[in-house]
Every structure is written in structure tokens, then in C-alpha cells.
N, C-alpha and C positions, 0 to 999 in steps of 0.2 A: 801602453794601452792603444789597442787598432783605433784608430779613426771610423773604421765602420762597426766598429759596435754600437754607437748610438743610433747609426741607421736601422739596423738589424733591430734594435730594442723597440724602436717609433715602430717599425712595419709589423712586429708583432703586437706591442698594443693597440694597434688599427683592426689587425685580423681579428684578438679576441673581442674587441668592442665592437665588431660586426658580429660576430658569431651570439655574442651575448643578448638577451635581452634588454632593450634601453632600459635606462631609472631617470626616474622625474628626479628635480633638486630636492626632491621631499626624501628619497630615498626609495621611491618606488617604485616597481615595474611599470612601463608606459605601455598600454594596451591600444595605444590609438590605433595601432595597422589592423584590429579588429572590427574599427567599426563599418557599420554597412552586414556586414556580416548576422545569417540567420542561427541559432540554436534552437533546436528538436530536443523539448522537456519533454518527458513521457514519467507522470508520477498516479498517484492514488485520488479518487475525487476527495471534495472537499478537504485537500491537505497541503493547503498553500495560503498566505494573507492574499486574499482578493481585491481588495478596495472593499467589500461588503461592510455593513455597520459602524462604518466610520475608519474600518481597519488601513493599513497602507496598504497598498499595493505592489506588492513587490515585483513580479515581473518587469512592471512598468516602472519601478525603480532602477531597477537592473540595466533598462534601456535608457534611460534616462542617464545614467552614470557612466556607460560605456558606449553606447549607440551601438549595439547588438540586439537585430529583433529576438524576443522570444518567440518561438511557436509551443503554445502548450497543450498537453491532449492526456487525457485521464484515461485509467483503466480500472476497473471494479473487484481486479484480485490477481495475485503472484502467476495465477497461472494462464490468465488472460494477457496479461504481459511478456511470461514467458514464449507461450504459442504465437503473437507480433513478432518478437524479435527471431525466434525462430525461423519464422517462415519469411523472413527477409524481405515482408512487406512494405517497410519501411525503416528508416533508419534515425535512429533518435542518439544524442546526445549526452545526457544525464537520464537515467532512470532510479528510480527508488522502492528497490526491492525489500522484503524483509528478508531475514538471514537462514533459513533454509534453501530458498531460491536462488540468495546469492551465491552460497555453496554450490548449487547446480549449475547455475552460469557459470563460474567460476573454473568447476569440474570439468565442464566443457567448453573452456577455454572463449566462454563469449565477452568477458570483460576485459579491459586493458591498464595494463598499470598505473597507477597515479603517479605524476611527477610533483613530491610533496612541498616544491620550491615555487608553485603556483599557488599552493594551500595552506600559507601560513595560520592562517585561524585554525588548522586542524589542533594545534597545542589547546586549543581551549576547551576541545572534547575531552571529558572523564577519563582517567585512564582506565577507568572501569569497563568502560565501554569501546575501548582497544584492544586485538587480539585476541580477540574470541574468535570461536572455533571455527568459523565462516569462512575470517580473511586472519588465522595467526600469525602473520608478518605483517598486518598491515599495509596493504599493498594496493588491495582495488577498493577500501571503503573507507567513506567518513560519514559518522552514525548522523544518523535524524532526530530521528523519534524513537522512544521506548513504551512498554505500556504492557498490558495484561490484559487478555479477554477477560470477561465477567457479564453478568447476568442482569438485565432491564427487564422491569416488571412496573405493572402500574397498578397503585396500591387502591384504588378505586374497583379495579378488577379482579386481584388475585385476593385471596384469604389468607389472613394470618402470615408468620414470619416467613421469610423464603433463605435455605441458607444450602440447598442442593442441588444439582442440577437434574433431580430428578421429577422436579417441578414439570419439566417439560415433557413429560411423559404421563401427566395427569387427564383423566379423558376428561375429567370436568373441564379442560380447557380446550377442549375439541374446536377447532377452528382456528381459534385465538393464538394459536403460538404460531412464531415464529421460527426461521430455521436458517443456516447461513448456507448460502447457494453455492461453496466451495467445498470440495472434499475435505482437502485438509484439518479447516476449521470443524467442520461438522463432524468427522470420525475422532477428531480430539478429545470432542467434548463426551462421544459415546465411550472413548477408550477411557479420558478422566473415570467418568462415575462408575465402570467396570473395574476400576481398580490397574487398568494396564498403564505400560509406558506408550506413549503419543508417536514412540519413535520404535516401535517392536517391529522387529521382524518375521515374527511368529505369525504365520498364516490363518494359523485356528483362532489368534487372536482378533482378527480382520474378520475373521467368519463370525465372529460373536459379537462385536461391532456393527457387523452391518444387519445382524439379524435385530440389534436393538435399533437401529435407525427404519430398522424396516415397521417395527411395530409403534415406532412413532408417526413414520408416514401420514396415516390416516386421521391423525390428529394436527398435522401442520396445515396451516391458512396457509403459508407464501415460503417459498425457498430464496429467500432476499442476499443482498449488498447493501448498495445506498438506498434502494428503496426503503429501508428499514426506517429511515429518517422521518417520512411522511406518515408511514401508518403507527408508530409509537407517538410521534408527535400529536399527530388528531386520536389518539386512540383507538384504532381501527384493529389493534392487537395487544394483548394483556402482557406478553411475553416476548423474548427475544434476545438470545446471546449476542453480545457483540461488544468493539473493544471500549474499553474503560474509557478513553477520549471522547469518542462518539456520544456517549451517553451524557457528558456533561453540556455540550451542546444542544442535544435532544430537551434537557433539564429547562436549559435554557428557555425551549418553549411551552413547555410542559411539565409544572412543577408536579403533577401526581405520579410521575415516575422517579424510582429508587434505583439502586443498583449493590451486587452484589459478587464476591466471589466466593463462590459455591466452595464448600468444604473439601470436597473431592479431590481438588487441586485445579491448576488453571495455566494456559499456554501464558509464556512472556518473551515477549520477542522485542527484537532493535530493527528499524527499517534505517536503510541507509542508504548513501549517494554514491553513485559508481556510475562510470562511463564505457559503454559499450566496446566492444573491440573495433568496430566496423566504423566508428565516428568518423565526421569528417572534418570534426570543429574541437579537437582536443584539447587545445590550450584555450578556449572559450567556456568550453565546458567546466575545465578545471577552475579557470576565472569566477564562474556560476557558483560552483561549489563551496570556493572559497567568500564568495557574496553573499551567500546563505550561512556561514560561518560569523558574519561580522556581530557586532553584536545587538544592535538599532534592527537587524533583520533577525534576527535568529530571536529575539525577545517579541517582535510582531510576529511570526508564525506560529512561538510557543503559544501569545495568548489567544491568536485566531483558531489553532485545529484544536486545541487543548488536548494533549498528550504530552506526557511527560517529558522535558528535555534532558539531553546528555552533555549539556552545555554549561561550562563553567560561568559563564559570565550572565546567564539567563536564570541562574538558581540564586546568584549573588543578587541581581538589578530590583531597585525598586518598583520598576515598570510591570516585572513580572505579578500577572494578576492572582495565578494561580500556585505562588508561592507555599509549598505545604501543604495542598488539600489532599485528604488523604484520601480521595478515592485514586489519585496521581501519586501522590506519596504515602503509604499506609506504614501505620508504624511496626516497628520489629515484631510486636505482640498480634498485631492485625494482617502481617502479610499472608498470603497463604500459600500454600503449597502451590511450586511453578516448575515447569521444565519448558524449556526451547525445542521449537521442532528444529530438527534435523533432516539431512537430506538421505531421502530412504534410496535404497539399492534400487537400479530400474526394475528389476524381477519383483519388489515389492512396489512400487511407484502405477505399474502396468496391473497389478491386482488392484489398487485401491479404484485404478480409472474404471475398471470392468466392474466393480461392485457398485461405485458411484452413478454410471450409467446404469446398470440394472435399478437401481434406486429410485432412478429418475423417471422410470418408464413405466413404473409401478402405480397404482395406487390413485386415491383421488387426488392428489396434490399435484396431479397432471391436468387438470381441468384446464390452464391457459394453453397446453398444447393441444388439446381434443378441440379447444374453441380456436388456437387459430389453422388449424387444418380443414376447420367446420367451415369458416370462412377463408379460404382459398378454396376448398369445393364451391363454395356457393359465388364467387368470380370465377370461376370457371365454366359453371353450370351458364352461368351469366353473359359469359362471353361467346359460348357455344351458340345460346337461342339468340344473340343477337345478329352472330354470324349467319344462323338458319333464315333471320329475318329479313336481312339486308338480300339474303340471296333469294329469297321469296319476292321481295320488291322489285330488283333489278329486272328477274324472270317475268314479272307482270309489265313492267316498262318496254321492254322490250316485244 
């Protein structure tokens, strides 16, 4: 054997060690080289355990464990999140969109493929939440929560049993009805009520759905997203379609509230953690996703946000307070008809947006817009009067 071989072997080992991530004595990767960096996380509002009411502050815990600062901001809808990413106005390292929006982001090449060697806790995500239509090869996403849309109502304000989306068109509740302030969810409710697919590409069906929403428009007190919490908790509204997990949060404040999955069918969704392609901190972003799948962190989040969990260890944990909750985990006989939103064709998306914009500028529900315009007009007039008086005063001085 050549005496040079051991030397060559040693060099190869050193090179491989330099190219591979450092590993601690416990066999875990060493991420100390990431200390001092900042991670930009963009998530839905009220969608992470944040230290309130004695809960674990997940982001602070991540900062403590890894020395990486988390810059955490919120969005109200998938569409708002998409527009922010598309505009390039800000760079984010982790985002948590819903299924159909993930499909859109992948189609437009806006997401980075994940290195699952940095996300070993992905193994705890149940198989039924892997390989779904929006990410069939499991390249881009790790499921965070799952849930369904349903109908919240105040039992002291609404008469009788509620089992249909049709109550949202009942004139006796005019002004006390809230509606989603995003087109996909609002149209989805109208489409379910009409017996359509929520993924229809038939333009005539979208026309039928917008006519139904226009009939509802004068009855709607407000189009809402996160504002729904205060309005339903205070009893300011009688009816609101919203996500099942958020009902449980509102119910803790106002026990007069009740929840139902309407008989016509509902949207079933999965929200998943992803990394935008323009991230500047991909390794730290993957570390954050893996951290979110640690058992203690996943349980803390599941308890706080009150959505159903796709995480096997959460569902087995004695610390999980919502295990078996019938709102989150209905029995087979109580399971409603469900359909997931899919990414619509560009033409249909544009048509939906056009119809939605028309709806929002019609009818009495735009009182906020008129108030805003009136307030602006008052400010302009006041400014002009001020300038005029100032000029007159200056002229008098001279």
C-alpha cells in the first residue's frame, strides 16, 4: 500500500468536515454560526403562542435557544400576504399561507425547496397531511394547522337551530351579519350555498355567486377578518362565518356563542410553513420550521391558536388541552361535506377579483369608505381655510 494513501484520506476527511454542518457531541447540528442573525417571519394574526394568558412565548423561546432574533409580523389574508411578497416591498424568511395560495406561490416560482435534513421533525407530521395536491412531492411545505370554515352565531340574538348558510341572507338579522373580507372565503360560502364547487371555472356560476353576495350586501354590518373577534366577543353582531379554531378563542370570552358546520358544505384547509425563494436566511428559516415541530412548541401552539393539529405527538400528548374536541375533530357521522380551495386559473382569479371589487364599492356596506372620504374632505377644507387665514394674517402684518 502506498504511504501517501493515509495522507490523502486525512485530507478528504478534513474537507468533508469543513463542508458538512458541525455536529455536537449529542449528535445534533451546531447552529452557533447563525447567532446574531435576524429571521423575518410573516404569519396570520393570533396564530402563534405569544406569552399571553400564561402561554409560552414561542418566538422568545426560539431566540433564547438559538440566539437568532425573530422579526415577527402579521397579515390578515392570503391575498394580502401574496401581494406583499409579489411586490418585493419586504423580504421574509418564513411564511404560513393556506393550501391554494401555496399552489399559486409554487406555480409562480416564489418558494424555495426545503432541505429536510435541517427539518428532521417533519417526521412527526401525519402522513395524511403530506403529499397533498398543492405540494405533491413534499418539496416546499411543512403542515402547521388544519381546519374548516363554519358559522358562528350568538344564541341570545339568533332564533332557533342554525344549520344552513342561508341564515346569512335572513333580513331579520340585517346589520348584525358579518362576512369575510376576502374574496375566496366569501365566494366559497355563496358557492357552497348554491351547490357549486368552490373551485368552479364556469364563469356563469361566478355570476350566480356574485348576485347572491350582492343580495346579502345590504344586510352586512361589516366585512371583517381579525375584527371578528371583538365584534362577536362583545355581542356587537349576531352571525359570522369564520374558522373553527377561532370560534373556540371567542367562546372563551363569550359563552353565548355557538358554532355549526352548515349542511351545504364547508371549506377544509391546511396552512403550512414555507420559505420564500428570496430568503437571505434559508438555514435559519429551516431551523425555525424544525423548532415549530418540536413537541413542546407544537403543543403550546396548538393549545393557544385552537386549530386542529397535523402533528402526531401533539395528538398523543397529555398536555394537549383540545384533544378530541368535537369542533376541531368531529366524529365521522358529524363530519360535514368538505372541499379544499385549489389554485384557480389566472383568468378566473382576475374575474373573481373584478366581481369582488364591484361588490365592495356598492351598497350600504361601504359606509366606512364614505366616512373615510368625508373625513379626508374635511381635512382638506380645514387645511385650505388655515392657509387662507394665514395668508390674510401675513398680509395684514405687512
